[in-house]
C-alpha positions in Angstrom: 12.3 -10.8 15.5 9.0 -12.9 16.8 6.3 -10.7 17.7 3.9 -11.0 20.4 0.8 -9.7 18.9 -1.7 -10.4 21.7 0.2 -7.7 23.2 -2.4 -4.9 24.4 -0.1 -1.9 22.3 -1.5 -3.8 18.8 -4.6 -2.7 19.2 -3.8 1.0 18.1 -4.5 1.2 14.5 -1.5 3.6 13.9 1.0 0.5 15.4 -0.3 -1.6 13.1 0.1 0.5 9.6 3.4 1.6 10.9 4.2 -1.4 11.0 3.2 -2.4 7.5 4.5 0.5 6.3 8.1 -0.3 7.5 7.5 -4.7 5.9 6.3 -2.6 2.6 9.4 -0.7 2.2 11.4 -3.2 3.1 10.8 -5.6 0.5 14.0 -5.9 -1.5 11.0 -5.6 -4.7 8.1 -3.3 -4.0 4.6 -4.4 -4.0 4.1 -2.6 -7.1 7.3 -3.6 -9.5 8.3 -0.8 -11.8 7.8 -3.3 -15.4 4.1 -2.5 -14.7 4.4 1.4 -13.8 3.0 2.9 -16.6 0.3 0.0 -16.5 -0.6 1.8 -13.2 -1.0 5.3 -15.0 -2.1 4.8 -18.0 -5.1 2.2 -15.8 -5.8 6.0 -13.3 -5.3 8.1 -16.1 -8.4 6.4 -17.5 -10.3 5.9 -14.8 -9.4 9.4 -13.5 -10.7 10.4 -17.0 -14.3 8.7 -16.8 -15.0 9.4 -13.2 -14.6 12.8 -14.2 -16.9 12.0 -16.8 -19.8 10.7 -14.5 -19.8 13.8 -12.3 
C-alpha cells in the first residue's frame, strides 16, 4: 500500500511509532533472531552487573 508521507497525520509521533511497531511485528523473522537470544541476555546481564557496580 502506497502512503503519502506528506499527509499531516504523520506529524503525530504516536502515528509514526505505531506504524513502526506494526512493521516490526509483521516481519517474517524478528529483528533480533531467536538464535541470538542467549547472547543478548548474556550481554544485557553483563552490562547490568557492570553498571550496578558503578552506581
